[in-house]
Every structure is written in structure tokens, then in C-alpha cells.
C-alpha positions, 0 to 999 in steps of 0.5 A, a space after each residue: 345601849 343608850 336610846 338617847 344620844 349624848 351631846 357635845 359637852 357645852 363647856 370643854 376643858 380650857 387649855 389653861 387647865 390642861 397645862 396646870 394638870 400636866 405640869 403637876 404630873 412629874 410621875 407621867 413617864 413612870 406611868 408610861 413605863 409601868 405598860 401605859 400605851 400611847 395609843 389613847 390619853 392616859 393622864 388628862 380626859 379629852 372629854 369627848 362627847 357622843 360615842 360613835 356609832 361604832 363604838 356605841 354598837 360593840 357587843 360588851 356595851 349591848 351586854 351592859 344593859 341585859 337583864 336591867 331596868 334602867 328605872 331602876 338604876 340610880 348611881 348611888 354615889 356621885 360628888 357634886 364640884 365646883 367654885 361656888 361661882 354659880 351661885 351654889 354656895 359650895 365652899 373649897 378650903 385651902 386644901 384644895 384650892 392653894 398650891 402650897 399643898 400641892 397633892 391636894 391641889 393636883 387632886 381637885 385638878 384631876 377632879 375638875 378634869 374628870 369633871 369636864 369643867 370650864 374654868 372661865 370665871 363664872 363657869 366652873 360650877 355651871 360646866 361640871 352640871 352641864 357635863 352631868 347631865 349630858 352623861 345621863 342623857 346619854 344613858 337609857 331613859 330613866 336612869 338617874 344620879 344621887 347627888 352627894 351634898 357635903 358636910 362642913 367639918 364640926 368641932 365637939 361643939 357642934 359648930 362649923 370649923 372653916 380652917 377644918 373643912 377641905 370643901 362644902 357643898 350646901 343640902 339647899 344646892 344638891 336639893 336645887 340640881 335635883 328639883 331642877 332635874 328631876 329626870 337626871 337626879 336624885 339627892 342625899 343629904 350631909 348633916 353633921 349630928 352635933 349641930 343644935 339643929 341638926 334633928 331639925 336638918 335632918 327632918 326638913 331634908 326628908 321632907 324635901 326628898 332627900 333619899 340619905 344622908 351622906 356621911 365622911 367621918 375623917 373629914 367632917 368630924 362625927 363620931 358615929 359611935 357618940 352617943 350625941 348620934 342618938 336622937 339623929 339615928 331615931 329619925 333615921 331608923 324611924 323614917 328608914 332613910 339610910 345613912 351612906 357612911 365612908 369607912 377606911 382610909 380617906 384619900 381624897 378629902 383630908 379637910 378634918 384628918 380624923 381617919 380613926 372616926 371612919 373604923 367600920 366598927 364604930 357603926 354598931 350604935 347605928 345598927 343598934 337604932 335600927 339605921 339602914 347603913 350603906 358603907 361606902 366603897 365597902 371599906 375596901 381601903 386602909 387599916 383601922 384599930 381592931 377595937 374588939 381587941 381593946 381600945 388600941 386594938 391591933 390595925 387591921 384591914 378596914 375590908 376585914 372588919 366591914 366583913 366581920 360587922 356584915 356577919 354580926 345579927 345586928 346587922 341583918 337587913 340593915 348593913 349594906 355596902 356601896 361598890 363605887 371605887 372598887 375597882 381603883 388601882 389602890 384597891 386590892 384584887 382579893 376585894 373585888 374578887 372577894 365581893 364577886 364570891 360572896 353571893 351572900 352578900 349581893 343583895 346587900 350591895 348597891 352601884 355607885 360610881 364615886 363620879 368624878 373619879 371614873 374620869 380621872 384616866 390614870 384611876 383604873 387599870 383595865 389591862 390589871 382587871 384583865 390580866 387578873 381573869 376578872 375582865 375579858 380582855 377583848 372588852 378592854 379597848 372599848 371600855 377604854 374609848 368609853 371612858 373618855 365619852 362617859 365615864 358613868 357608863 364606863 364605871 357600869 359597863 366594868 362592874 356589869 362585865 367583872 366576873 370571877 369563876 363564874 360569879 358576877 354581881 346580879 342585876 339587883 346590885 344595880 338596880 338600886 333604886 329599890 333600895 332607897 324609896 324603901 322609906 316609912 310612910 
């Protein structure tokens, strides 16, 4: 179990945010009717601090770290959130900040609650980071989180398009957080390949310690299959810096709404260039056109296309998938079972939490996972309690305990540092 106590949150979530969040959830009664019990919070994360001693001593949590070297465990998929009120440079578009977009607005409140922010002026950005620091402090020494910058949407002319940008987290902010907290954070750059300065920005990010580059094509507007990415790919390949790409349907960010750009098959150009590629979430949600059957090929599950790409010779040694978000309610149980069964893929899978999503209480149903014989039913109560204290530990614990017909994720899936430190000298 963690050998460092989790300090109390510095900025507990204020009641106004709770009230606004709950007021947007007209479906709360439906959640209860679907099987949620009143024993634990079901909508609003209470943002508790250190694990109680009895919970910390749970045999289910003790099992999480058995066989793992915490200093090799880097959560490779975590988001920075905020409003830009702390000189962070974060920008929030109207899709997430205006009640005229009620679904996206509610999503943002959920994210902020999951990150346990304080919405007092000037404290949003700082409280999000403080909570994340506290969560890392509640893990064994050496554990780290890789923080994602997030690029703006850019048009074909290579210029940013603010009107199509849902939010923006500058590289400089992610770099600063990692530099100020090297014991807790690594950072991941986000650079649009169409920018006139894209290659120079990439070289600078690598020199400043970026462990990878993050793209979300549907929200940022880059086409991974475009020849315009070639120069960018050459640098990534030469320096052996991974490209983390969201593939499949994008639910959280609707800025660009160019879903077709997230087709896993569009990554072939990057693989042919020798780029190490990580498909976020293993493309575990949505459908994409099967372009192998024509420009307007039939829609197939994105996960099926990811599996096809994994089997291609060009992908050997290059293509990986992160297992962030695979346990969310909107993913198919069959995806989890396949990932567990495919032991030939295990050396190519990487642990990530997609923080702050594990802190959004309605998103993960442990009862469903246990009912599908993927989790021990006896562990559910302890895991649900852990989520209220430390979503990072919760997510790691769930995935360490997942099993299907005797198959589990090996330690190598979680010891991701080995992968992200492989850079050319």
C-alpha cells in the first residue's frame, strides 16, 4: 500500500459548484433506478483526502502493488484542466463555458468536480494541480503522472481557429508543472503538424523534456494520413518520441468535430515513417469507415480497425495502445475481455487513467464489471470507497484486479516508464 499519506485537499469543492452540477442532472433518479444504491455518493465526488487506515490495509489494495516497481509506473494519460485564472494560459471555448451548450457545460462541471477544484476566482487552476499533487503523494514513492498539453484546432492554413477550439492547454504550462514538480509529473507536448513552426516547436519540446506528443485529431483538425505530417514524423521517428493519438469517437471534446480524422487506419503513414504510436483507449469506442474497402467504406467498430492495424507488419515494434478509459460504462465489455485475452498484445499495452475521468462517479460501474466476472465481487466495496479518496489509485487498482478466464494484465502494462524513456541519444 502507499507509504506516503494523502494530505487533506487544499481547495475542497465549494457548494455552489455542487449545486450547479446536480441541477444539471435531471437523470439522477434514473441512475438510482438502474441499480445505484444510496450507500455511497453516486453523482458528486466528495473529494475525500487520505485513505482511512482500515481501507489502506485492504488486501485488495495491497495486491495492487505486488510485483510492481512504483518508480517504473507512470500514468501515461492524464489531462490538465482549469480556466486560465492562474496565469496558466488555459483557454476555454464557448462549447464548455456556456449554458447554451448544456451537455458540454455539464461535462465541464463533472470534470471540475472530479478534479476537486475550488471555483473561487483565481483558485481554479491552482486547486486542480494541488489535488493532483495530493493524489500522487498518496501513491508509493516514484509513481508519476504524465500531464497532457492540448493544442488548439487549426485550419488547413496552419492557423489556430479559436471559434472551433473547445479548450487549449499550452505546452509551456505542462512543461512548467513538470519542471516545478519533477517528483510527481512528466509532461507531454501537443503540437499541430500544420503550424509553420511545427518542427521547430517539436524540437524545442523534446529538448525541454517532453516524453511524447498528444494529438486528438477530431478536436484539433490534423489528418494523420496527410503528407503535411511527414516532416513532423521524421523528427519523431529519429528521436524515438511517441505520438499518442486519440482514435475512434471523441465524446469529451467537440471543438473541431472532425470525427473521421480519428480513424485508426489513418495512422499508417506515421507507422511507415517509423514513428512509435500509442492509440489512446485502444480506439475502444465508436465506428470509423473501413477505408480498405473504398473511400466510403462501411462503418466498422474503431476497435476492430485498431486490431487490424496491430496485426500489420508495419506496426511491429511501433504500434501500442493505452488502456485508459476501457472500464467506462460507454465501452463494450467485449473490449476488456479481448484486451485481457490477447496476451500477444500485452507487451504493447500501456497503463493510463485518463484523469480526471476516474473521479467522475457515474462513469464506472464496478457492479457491472463484477457481474461479468471481470472483478471479484468482494473487492467492489473497497474499490468504490477508494475512488472517493484517490481516483488514480482507484483506476490502477481496478485494472490490476481485472481478469478474464485466468488472464490478467501483466506488470509490464503498468510499468510504462520503460517505454517513454526509450529515446534516441
